[in-house]
C-alpha positions in Angstrom: 50.4 -16.6 -36.2 47.9 -18.3 -33.7 48.6 -21.5 -31.8 44.9 -22.0 -31.3 41.4 -20.5 -32.5 39.2 -20.4 -29.4 35.4 -20.5 -30.6 32.5 -19.6 -27.9 29.2 -20.9 -29.0 25.9 -20.6 -27.2 23.9 -23.2 -29.1 22.1 -20.5 -31.1 22.1 -19.9 -34.8 23.6 -16.6 -34.3 26.4 -17.6 -32.4 26.9 -20.2 -35.4 27.6 -17.0 -37.5 31.3 -17.0 -36.3 32.1 -20.7 -37.7 32.4 -19.6 -41.7 35.1 -17.2 -40.8 36.9 -19.7 -38.2 36.7 -22.2 -41.2 38.6 -19.8 -43.5 41.2 -18.9 -41.0 41.9 -22.4 -39.4 42.1 -23.7 -43.3 44.5 -20.9 -44.1 46.8 -21.0 -41.3 46.5 -24.8 -40.4 45.5 -23.6 -36.8 43.8 -25.8 -34.3 40.1 -25.1 -33.5 38.8 -25.3 -29.9 34.9 -25.0 -29.7 33.8 -24.0 -26.3 30.2 -24.0 -24.5 29.5 -22.6 -21.2 26.7 -23.2 -19.1 25.8 -20.6 -16.6 26.1 -21.6 -13.0 22.9 -23.3 -11.5 21.5 -26.6 -10.6 24.1 -28.6 -12.8 26.9 -30.2 -11.0 30.2 -30.1 -12.9 30.0 -33.6 -13.5 26.7 -33.6 -15.2 27.4 -31.3 -18.4 24.1 -31.9 -20.6 24.5 -34.5 -23.5 22.8 -32.4 -25.7 25.4 -29.8 -25.6 28.0 -32.1 -26.2 26.0 -33.4 -29.1 25.8 -29.8 -30.2 29.5 -29.1 -30.1 30.5 -32.5 -31.9 28.0 -31.8 -34.7 29.4 -28.2 -35.0 32.9 -29.9 -35.1 31.9 -32.4 -37.9 31.4 -29.1 -39.9 35.0 -28.5 -40.2 35.6 -30.7 -43.1 39.5 -31.1 -43.7 40.6 -29.3 -40.7 41.4 -32.4 -38.4 42.7 -30.7 -35.2 39.3 -29.8 -33.6 38.6 -29.9 -29.9 34.9 -29.5 -27.9 35.2 -28.2 -24.4 32.3 -27.8 -21.8 32.3 -25.9 -18.9 30.2 -24.2 -16.4 30.6 -20.7 -15.0 30.0 -17.2 -16.2 30.4 -17.1 -19.8 32.8 -14.0 -20.2 35.0 -15.3 -17.3 35.0 -18.9 -18.6 35.9 -17.6 -22.1 38.9 -15.3 -20.8 40.1 -18.1 -18.5 40.1 -20.7 -21.3 42.1 -18.1 -23.7 44.6 -17.2 -21.2 45.4 -21.1 -20.8 47.4 -21.2 -24.0 49.6 -18.4 -25.7 48.7 -17.0 -29.1 44.9 -17.9 -28.9 42.7 -15.9 -30.9 39.2 -15.7 -29.6 36.5 -15.6 -32.5 32.9 -15.0 -31.5 29.6 -13.6 -32.6 28.6 -10.2 -31.1 25.0 -10.9 -30.8 22.9 -13.7 -29.6 19.5 -14.1 -27.9 19.0 -15.2 -23.9 16.9 -18.0 -22.6 17.4 -20.9 -20.3 20.6 -22.1 -22.4 21.8 -19.0 -24.3 24.0 -16.2 -23.5 23.3 -12.4 -24.5 26.1 -12.5 -26.5 26.2 -8.8 -27.2 27.2 -8.2 -23.4 29.4 -11.3 -23.3 31.6 -10.2 -26.4 31.8 -6.6 -24.7 32.9 -8.1 -21.5 35.3 -10.2 -23.4 36.7 -7.3 -25.7 37.6 -5.2 -22.3 39.2 -7.9 -20.3 40.9 -10.2 -22.8 44.6 -10.1 -23.2 44.8 -11.5 -26.6 43.4 -10.9 -30.0 39.8 -11.1 -30.6 37.7 -11.7 -34.0 34.2 -10.5 -33.8 31.2 -10.7 -36.2 28.0 -9.1 -36.2 25.9 -12.1 -36.9 22.4 -13.2 -38.4 21.0 -16.4 -37.7 22.7 -19.4 -39.8 23.6 -22.9 -39.5 27.3 -22.1 -39.7 27.9 -23.8 -43.1 30.1 -22.4 -45.7 33.3 -20.4 -45.7 33.7 -16.7 -46.3 35.8 -15.1 -48.9 37.3 -12.0 -47.6 39.2 -9.8 -50.0 40.3 -6.4 -48.5 41.7 -5.4 -44.9 41.0 -2.3 -43.8 43.4 -1.0 -41.2 42.6 2.4 -39.5 45.7 4.4 -38.4 45.5 7.1 -36.2 49.2 8.4 -36.6 50.2 6.6 -33.4 52.5 3.8 -32.7 49.9 2.0 -30.9 47.7 2.0 -33.7 50.3 0.6 -35.8 50.8 -2.4 -33.6 48.3 -4.0 -36.0 50.6 -4.1 -38.9 52.6 -7.1 -38.2 49.3 -9.1 -38.1 48.3 -7.2 -41.4 51.5 -8.2 -43.1 51.4 -12.0 -42.1 47.6 -12.3 -43.0 48.2 -10.4 -46.4 51.4 -12.7 -47.3 49.3 -16.0 -46.5 46.0 -15.1 -47.9 46.6 -12.7 -50.7 44.4 -10.0 -49.4 44.5 -6.3 -50.5 45.4 -3.7 -47.8 43.6 -0.4 -47.5 45.3 2.1 -44.8 42.6 4.1 -43.6 43.1 7.6 -41.8 40.1 9.9 -41.1 41.1 13.6 -40.3 40.0 15.3 -37.2 37.3 17.7 -37.6 38.4 21.2 -37.0 34.9 22.8 -36.6 32.3 21.3 -34.2 29.9 23.9 -34.0 26.4 24.5 -35.7 25.7 22.6 -38.9 27.8 23.8 -42.0 24.1 24.8 -43.7 24.1 27.8 -41.3 27.9 28.4 -41.1 27.7 32.1 -42.8 31.3 32.1 -44.7 34.2 29.8 -44.4 36.2 33.0 -43.6 34.0 33.3 -40.4 36.5 31.3 -38.6 40.0 32.5 -38.8 42.5 30.0 -40.5 39.9 27.1 -40.5 40.7 26.2 -44.2 44.2 26.4 -43.6 43.9 23.9 -40.7 41.8 21.6 -43.0 44.5 21.7 -45.8 47.1 21.3 -43.2 45.7 18.0 -41.6 44.9 16.6 -45.1 48.3 17.1 -46.3 49.6 15.6 -43.2 47.4 12.8 -43.3 48.3 12.0 -47.1 51.9 12.2 -46.4 51.6 9.9 -43.1 49.6 7.1 -45.5 52.1 7.5 -48.5 54.9 6.6 -45.8 53.2 3.7 -44.3 52.1 2.4 -47.8 55.9 2.6 -49.1 56.9 0.9 -45.9 54.6 -2.3 -46.5 55.6 -2.3 -50.3 59.0 -2.5 -48.9 58.0 -5.6 -47.3 56.7 -7.3 -50.3 53.0 -6.3 -50.0 52.4 -5.0 -53.6 48.4 -4.7 -53.2 48.2 -1.9 -50.5 46.6 1.5 -51.1 45.8 4.7 -49.0 42.5 6.0 -48.1 42.2 9.5 -46.8 38.7 10.3 -45.1 37.2 13.6 -44.2 36.0 13.4 -40.5 32.2 13.9 -39.9 30.0 15.0 -37.2 29.7 11.6 -36.3 33.3 10.9 -35.8 36.0 8.5 -37.0 34.0 5.2 -36.4 31.1 6.2 -38.2 33.3 6.7 -41.4 35.6 3.6 -40.8 32.0 1.7 -40.7 30.6 3.4 -43.8 33.9 2.6 -45.5 34.0 -0.8 -44.7 30.2 -1.3 -45.4 30.8 -0.1 -49.2 33.5 -2.6 -49.8 32.3 -6.3 -50.2 34.6 -8.8 -48.5 36.2 -6.5 -46.1 37.7 -7.3 -42.8 38.6 -4.4 -40.4 41.9 -4.9 -38.1 42.7 -2.2 -35.6 43.8 -1.9 -31.9 41.9 -1.8 -28.6 44.1 1.0 -27.3 45.7 4.1 -28.5 46.2 7.6 -27.5 44.6 11.0 -27.9 45.9 14.5 -28.9 46.7 16.7 -31.7 45.8 14.6 -35.0 45.2 11.3 -32.6 41.8 9.4 -32.3 41.2 7.9 -29.1 41.5 4.2 -30.3 39.9 2.3 -27.6 36.6 4.1 -27.7 36.8 4.3 -31.5 37.2 0.6 -31.6 34.4 -0.1 -29.4 31.9 1.7 -31.6 33.2 0.1 -34.5 32.8 -3.5 -32.9 29.5 -2.5 -31.5 28.0 -1.0 -34.9 30.0 -2.5 -37.7 28.1 -5.2 -40.1 31.9 -6.1 -41.1 33.9 -8.5 -39.1 36.5 -6.8 -37.0 39.9 -8.4 -35.7 40.8 -6.3 -32.5 44.7 -7.0 -32.2 45.8 -6.1 -28.5 48.2 -3.4 -28.4 50.5 -3.4 -25.4 52.5 -0.5 -24.5 56.5 -1.2 -24.0 58.2 -0.7 -20.6 
């Protein structure tokens, strides 16, 4: 599935929040792990990388008990640029990192670094909104949430979902958020539903189409021997599709959101790129962003 998992660490307990997830994936897929620490440009020469940074990476590497293929890498440069270049060096690299950290003499501002990586990285990216931790333990995820907007590009995540489910035995929940037909004043002051012609019919039609679409995708996955898959049709709210996805994920313990970083807008479509960025920015659940590429 992946040839390598690249794990940027800035030395903070916040950045270490990604380690339990990497440990889980590396053990399940038997994937090599590369721990990366980047020092921002300054007075250090390339041949004088700090000993304490190397010790930090080595200590982190020893925590991957039973995972033999662990590599530690120190670099000097702009963190986001180095991460992207390092990922580009080997095909099928998954970058896994925390979305928050804190800045200081030897810290990155992980929020902005993660956003730059999200927008420029050509490969897949696992992002976790982290709290301070020592990086010990291993996560136990149970459910994959797959937001689909009806577009072929959004469905580019499905091969990844299939492989993860078959190897890890996770449940799959296919999620579709209906478009919000009425975007005027709050419903509390809307006189009557009939005040806007055909509003009820539009809602019912969109729900029917959404249910039909999800049922078709569920059957497709079951046909590929994924038995534990179910649909979830959600009414779009005033805060948009991203808010509904985030709320649903938060209500399900041990959930992982998998979605694309690009899509297309139109009738019955979300603007997947912006929805993904909002989910990544605000979700407390881990998000795996699978890069969708348009075919020529």
